[in-house]
C-alpha positions in Angstrom: -12.3 -28.1 -42.8 -11.0 -29.4 -39.3 -12.2 -32.8 -38.1 -14.3 -32.6 -35.0 -12.7 -34.5 -31.9 -15.0 -36.2 -29.6 -14.2 -36.0 -25.8 -14.0 -39.8 -26.0 -11.0 -39.5 -28.2 -9.0 -37.4 -25.7 -8.4 -40.3 -23.2 -9.0 -40.4 -19.6 -8.3 -37.2 -17.6 -5.6 -37.4 -14.9 -3.8 -35.3 -12.5 -0.1 -34.2 -12.6 2.1 -34.0 -15.7 3.6 -30.8 -17.2 1.7 -28.1 -19.1 3.7 -26.1 -21.7 2.5 -22.7 -22.7 4.3 -21.0 -25.6 3.6 -17.1 -25.9 4.5 -14.3 -28.1 5.6 -12.0 -25.3 7.0 -12.3 -21.7 6.3 -10.9 -18.2 7.2 -7.2 -17.5 8.3 -7.7 -14.0 8.5 -10.8 -11.7 7.5 -8.4 -8.7 3.9 -8.8 -7.8 3.3 -5.3 -6.5 5.0 -3.7 -9.7 3.9 -5.9 -12.7 1.3 -4.2 -14.8 0.7 -5.7 -18.1 -1.5 -8.9 -18.9 1.1 -11.5 -19.4 2.8 -10.7 -16.2 -0.5 -10.8 -14.4 -1.1 -14.3 -15.9 2.2 -15.7 -14.6 1.8 -13.9 -11.2 -1.6 -15.5 -10.7 0.2 -18.8 -10.5 2.4 -17.9 -7.5 1.2 -14.6 -5.9 -2.0 -14.3 -3.9 -4.0 -11.3 -2.7 -6.5 -10.7 0.2 -9.3 -11.3 -2.3 -9.4 -12.8 -5.9 -11.7 -13.8 -8.6 -12.2 -17.4 -8.9 -11.6 -19.4 -12.2 -15.0 -21.0 -11.9 -17.5 -20.7 -14.7 -20.1 -18.3 -13.7 -18.2 -16.9 -10.9 -15.3 -15.2 -12.5 -16.6 -11.6 -11.8 -17.5 -12.4 -8.1 -14.7 -11.4 -5.7 -14.1 -13.9 -3.1 -11.6 -14.2 0.1 -8.4 -15.7 -1.0 -5.7 -14.8 1.8 -8.3 -13.0 4.0 -10.5 -15.1 6.2 -13.6 -13.3 4.7 -15.0 -10.5 2.7 -15.5 -7.7 5.2 -19.0 -6.1 5.5 -20.7 -3.6 7.7 -22.7 -6.5 9.2 -19.6 -8.5 10.1 -17.6 -5.6 11.5 -15.0 -5.5 8.7 -16.4 -2.2 7.3 -17.0 0.8 9.4 -20.5 2.4 9.2 -19.2 5.4 7.4 -17.5 3.2 4.7 -13.9 4.6 5.5 -12.3 1.8 7.4 -11.8 -1.9 6.2 -10.3 -4.6 8.2 -9.1 -7.8 6.7 -7.6 -10.8 8.6 -5.2 -13.2 6.8 -5.8 -16.9 7.2 -3.8 -18.7 9.6 -1.8 -21.2 7.6 -1.3 -18.9 4.5 2.5 -19.3 4.2 5.5 -18.0 2.3 7.6 -20.8 0.9 10.5 -19.8 2.8 12.8 -22.3 4.8 11.2 -22.8 7.1 7.7 -21.9 5.7 6.5 -18.7 7.4 3.0 -17.1 8.0 2.0 -14.2 5.9 1.4 -11.2 8.2 -0.5 -7.9 8.1 3.1 -6.4 8.1 3.7 -8.1 4.8 0.5 -6.6 3.3 1.6 -3.2 4.6 5.1 -3.5 2.9 3.4 -4.5 -0.4 1.2 -1.5 -0.6 4.2 0.8 0.4 6.4 -0.7 -2.4 3.9 0.2 -5.1 5.2 3.8 -5.4 9.0 3.1 -4.8 11.2 5.4 -6.8 12.9 2.8 -8.6 10.0 1.4 -10.6 6.6 2.4 -9.3 3.3 0.3 -10.1 1.8 1.9 -13.3 -1.6 2.1 -11.9 -0.9 4.3 -8.9 -3.7 6.9 -10.0 -6.2 4.3 -9.3 -5.7 4.5 -5.7 -3.0 7.0 -4.5 -5.5 9.5 -3.3 -8.0 7.0 -2.2 -5.9 5.6 0.6 -5.3 8.0 3.7 -1.7 9.3 3.6 -0.6 7.3 0.6 -0.3 10.6 -1.7 2.1 12.2 0.9 4.0 8.9 1.5 4.5 8.5 -2.3 5.7 12.0 -2.7 8.3 11.6 -0.1 9.2 8.3 -1.4 10.1 10.0 -4.8 12.8 11.8 -3.1 14.7 8.5 -2.1 17.7 7.2 -4.0 16.1 5.2 -6.8 19.5 3.1 -7.0 19.7 2.1 -3.5 17.8 -0.9 -2.1 18.8 -0.1 1.4 17.6 3.6 1.2 14.2 2.3 -0.2 14.0 -0.2 2.6 14.8 2.4 5.2 12.1 4.7 4.0 9.4 2.0 3.9 10.2 0.6 7.3 10.7 4.0 9.0 7.9 6.0 7.3 4.4 5.2 8.6 1.4 5.0 6.3 -1.6 6.0 8.1 -4.0 4.4 5.6 -2.4 0.9 5.8 -1.5 -0.5 9.1 -1.2 -3.5 11.3 -4.0 -3.9 13.8 -2.4 -3.6 17.3 -4.6 -6.4 18.5 -3.8 -8.9 15.9 -0.6 -9.1 13.8 -2.5 -11.0 10.9 -5.1 -8.2 10.7 -4.6 -5.2 8.3 -6.5 -2.1 8.6 -7.1 0.2 5.4 -8.5 3.8 5.9 -10.0 5.6 2.9 -10.3 9.3 2.2 -13.8 8.7 0.8 -16.4 5.8 0.7 -15.5 3.5 -2.3 -17.9 0.6 -3.0 -15.3 -0.9 -5.5 -12.5 -1.0 -2.7 -12.8 -4.7 -1.9 -12.8 -5.5 -5.6 -9.6 -3.3 -6.0 -7.7 -5.4 -3.6 -7.7 -8.4 -6.0 -5.2 -6.2 -8.0 -1.6 -7.6 -7.9 -0.5 -4.3 -6.5 -2.0 -5.1 -3.3 -0.1 -8.4 -2.8 1.7 -8.7 0.4 5.6 -8.7 0.0 8.0 -10.7 2.2 10.7 -8.9 4.3 13.3 -10.5 2.2 12.5 -8.3 -0.7 14.0 -5.4 1.1 17.4 -6.6 0.0 16.8 -5.9 -3.7 15.6 -3.1 -5.9 11.8 -3.3 -6.6 11.3 -5.0 -10.1 15.0 -5.7 -10.4 16.7 -8.5 -12.1 18.2 -9.7 -8.8 14.7 -9.9 -7.1 13.3 -11.8 -10.0 15.9 -14.6 -9.3 14.8 -14.7 -5.6 11.1 -14.7 -5.9 9.3 -15.9 -2.8 5.8 -17.5 -3.3 2.8 -17.7 -1.4 1.1 -20.2 -3.7 -0.4 -22.3 -5.3 2.8 -22.6 -7.3 6.4 -21.6 -6.8 8.9 -20.4 -9.4 11.6 -23.0 -10.0 13.4 -21.3 -12.9 13.4 -17.9 -14.4 15.3 -17.2 -17.6 14.5 -13.7 -18.6 12.6 -13.4 -22.0 12.8 -17.1 -22.5 11.4 -19.3 -19.8 9.7 -19.6 -16.4 9.1 -22.9 -14.7 6.5 -23.2 -12.0 6.3 -26.2 -9.7 
């Protein structure tokens, strides 16, 4: 039998230090809007944020809370339309990319992130969950499938020049994103906690989605950042 260790035997808790995690698998893609499997999501949670999330708080792990967003939208606060088809989220001022210099995350970054999910190079595996729920996304994705999957510039051109009616920037506020649904969905707020709805920085337009090149140039919006990435061997976060 194993001896029981009392909490008093473990020393005094402190902040800082290094945590080493050894696993039997590795992340699938270092690309927030593309990664699909559990190990990838575990790593992404450290350096990729969404509009809403589930807190690592005992008793509250199934309660969605605002993360990048200033608040959870409701009909009462004007964030959800009375018919349940339009949602508005405003990104917190001070939510930054770890670029040099640091840069405010915008609604345009959120729009870019959603558009990237159905890219022709490596689409997100869970597209059926929301492809027909968001207005215009099905048509957008069908058109995207015709773009050269080996050309980062062609992929970027399609995203930047093809509007998506169901995900757009509020003309009155560059940090507010508007989602339009084809039908009411009470689960939509919770759905936005999926990594597929992560914002994407404009710098990612240079690389093929889910590519090895993008993995070496990750940009973080916190709380950690990737300082080293050795495929199938090691990821260091700071």
